[in-house]
N, C-alpha and C positions, 0 to 999 in steps of 0.2 A: 771813621766809625769809632775809633778809640775814645775820642772826647765824649760823645754821648754815652758810651759804655761805662766810662769812669764816673760820670756825674751822678747817676742814680745811687751810687754807693758812697761817694766821698764828699759831694758838695751839699746837696739838700735832698735827702731821700723823699721828703714830702712833695717837693716840687718836681723832681725827676724820678718818676715812679717806675720807669722801665726803659728799654731801648727805644721803643717807638715814641714815647713821650719825651725821651732825651733828645731825639732828633728834632721833633716839632718845637719844643721849648727853646732849644739852642738856635734853631733857624729863626724863630720869632724874636728872640731877644738880641741875638748877635749876628744874624744873617749867615751867609756862607763863610764869612771870616771866622765865625765861631766854630764851625766844623773843622777848620784848618788850624785851630789854635794848637800850638806846640809842635808844629810839623818839623821845625828845624832840629830841635834836640832829638825828636823821634828818628828822623832820617839819619843824623850823624851817629847817634848811639847804636841803632840797630845795624847800621852799615859796618861799624867797627866790630860789633859783637859777631855779626855773621861772618866777617872775614876771619876772625880768630876761631870761631866755632867750627866752621866747615874745614878750614885749613888744618887746625890742630886735631880734629877728629881723624882725618886721614893719617896724620903722623902717628897718633897714639894707636890707632887700629893696626897699622903695620908693625909698630914696635911691639905691642902686646902679643900679636900673632907670632912674631919671631921668638918671643920669650916662651910661649906655650908650646911651640912646635906645630907641625901641620895637622896631625891627627887631633890633638886636644883643641887647637884653634877652631876646627870644624865642629867637634863634638860640643864644645862650650861656646859656640859662636854668639848666642844671645847674651851671655855674660860678658863676652868680649866687646860687643856693641855697647852694652851698658857702661862698662868701665871706660872705654875710649871716649864716649860722649860725655860722661861725667867729668873726666879729666879736662877735656877741651872746654867745657862750659865754665869750669872753675876759673880759668884764666880769661875767658871771653867776658865774663861778668865784671871783671875789674875795669874793662874798657867801657862797658855799658853803664855802670853805676852812676857816674857824674851826670850824663845826659838824661838818664831815667829820673834822677832827682829833680832836674830842671823841668823836664816835661810835666811831671806830676804837679809841681808847684804852679806852673803856668796854666795847666788845664783845670785844676781843682780849687785854686785859691783866688777868687775874684778880687781884682784890684791890686794884686801883688805885683805882677809884671806880665807883659803881653808877648815878649820876645825872649829869645835866648840871650841876646846881647844885654838886655836890661835885667833879666832874672839872675844870671850867673854871677855878675859882680855884687849884686845885692846879697845873694845867699852867702858868698864868700865873706863879705863885710860883716854880716850878722853872726855867722857860725864858723867861719874858717873852712878848712878842708873837710871837717866833719859833716858839713851840710851835703857834700857830694858823696860821701862814703858811709854815712850812718845806715843807709839802707842796703849795704852790700850783703850782709848776712841773711836778712830776709829775702834778698834777691837770689842768693844761692838756694834758699829753701824753695823758691818758686821756679827758678830757671833750671837747676840741675835735674830735678825729677821731670820737668818739662822736656828737656833735651834728651835725657835718657829714654823717655817714651818716644820722642820724635824720631830718633835714629834707630833704636831697636825695633820699634813697631814698623817703621818704613822698610827696613832691611828684610824683616820676616814677612811683611805683607807682599813685597815684590816677589819674594821666593814663593809664597803661596799662590799669587796670581799666575805666575808662569807654570806652576805645577798643576793647578786645578781649574783655571779659567781660560788662559790663553791657549789656543789649540795647537800651538807649535812651539818648539824650543826657542829660547831667546836668540840664539845665533841665527835663526832663520827669520826673525822678525825684522821689518824695516826700521829705520831710525825713528820714523814718525810713530810707529806702533810701540816701540820701546819708550818713547817720551810720553805716550798716552798712559802706559802702565805706570810710569814715574809719577804722573799727575794724580792718578787715582790713588795710588799708594800714599802719596804725600797728603792728600785730603783726609784719608782714613786716619793716618797718623796724627794729623792736626786736631781732629775731633778728640782723640784720647789725650793729646797734650793739653788741650783747653781744660778738660775736666780735672786732670791731675794737678795742674798748676793754679787753678782759679782761687782757692782759699788763700794761698800765700800772696797772690797778686792783689787781693783785696787788702791784706795787711800792709804790703809794701806801699800801696797807693796812699793809704791814710798816714802811714809813718813818715813818708816824705813830705806830706803837707803840713804836719804838726811839729812844732818845735818841742823838744824835751819828751816826746812820747817814746814808748818802748813797744817792741813787737808783741810781748806777752800782754801788755795792757790793752793794746789795740785789739788783739784777738779776743780777750775777755769782753771788751765793750761791744764788739760787733756780734758776737754770738754765732751759733750755728747757722741761723737764717741769714745773717748779715754777710757772712763770707761767701755765700753762694749767689748773692744778688748780681745780676748782669751776666749770668753764665751763658744764656742763649746768644747774646751779642758777642761774647768772647768766642763761642764755638764757631759762629759765622766768620768772625775776623781771623782767628787763628787757623781754622781749617783752610780758608782761602789762602792766607799768607804762607802757610806751610806747603801747600800744594804748589804755589807759585815759586817758592824758594827752591824746592827740589827740581821743578821743571826748568827754571832758569839755570840752576847749577849744572844740571845734566845737559841742557842745550849748549851751554858754553863749552863743555867738554866735547860735544859733538862738533860744534863749529870750529874749535881750535885743533881738533884731531887729538885731543888728550886721551890717555887710556881710561877706559870705563870698565871697572872690574865686573866680570860675569857674576851671575847669581851663584851663591855659595853651593858648592858641590862636594860630595864626600871624596877625599883623596883616594887614590888607587889602593893604598895599603889597607884602608878600611873596607873598600869594596871587596877585596880578596878575602877578608875575614868573614864577610857575610856569605 
């Protein structure tokens, strides 16, 4: 889905007018291979990013909670989720940036290169390491707000679902029911993620395709309408991916018997004050 989603914005807006035309034109011109273009850097990049993002989020969340203390960690839990996720994403994007640059070049620059093995050496030969990291600052602009929304919205949505929708406490739910809540909360979080990060994603995609361009220059050229093109496709893609990420992450914890933190609850000291 990502290849047809990028093309209406970055390749030929006149030819690829939207997500549906992106699919049909890509299939007509390139066949099924066109839909899979850039799969290798996408797979490698987001695998590395996910590893660092989820792993470091748990580390930072625990560490920041220890620094705040039990009462403030609960009272300020939304800020805690935002800070922990932003910190984790900062480092995760350093692993993602090289593969993201290759992916965008393969997907949006016809004739440049068709595979990771052919694109990466050419990019390095033409621009050096800058080719792989020139988009890291705009990537932070896109991914850090995205991840902050992803984790904070997920955590608070899970809390709200158990409080207002699920008719029994989390501790009384089966594992299947808990994973169902995880999937629903993940999809809701994904929709908000897509909206928050879409303008920066448009800038990053153009920036990685063009040599010598700057984030500000691309933003001025795209304008308000240009940065929002392809939003519907991104909502479908990011909503589904985010839901699956949380579902798989939680399922692995269940399968391996790893600890799964319960929904945030007020500590006894705060309950007594009430």
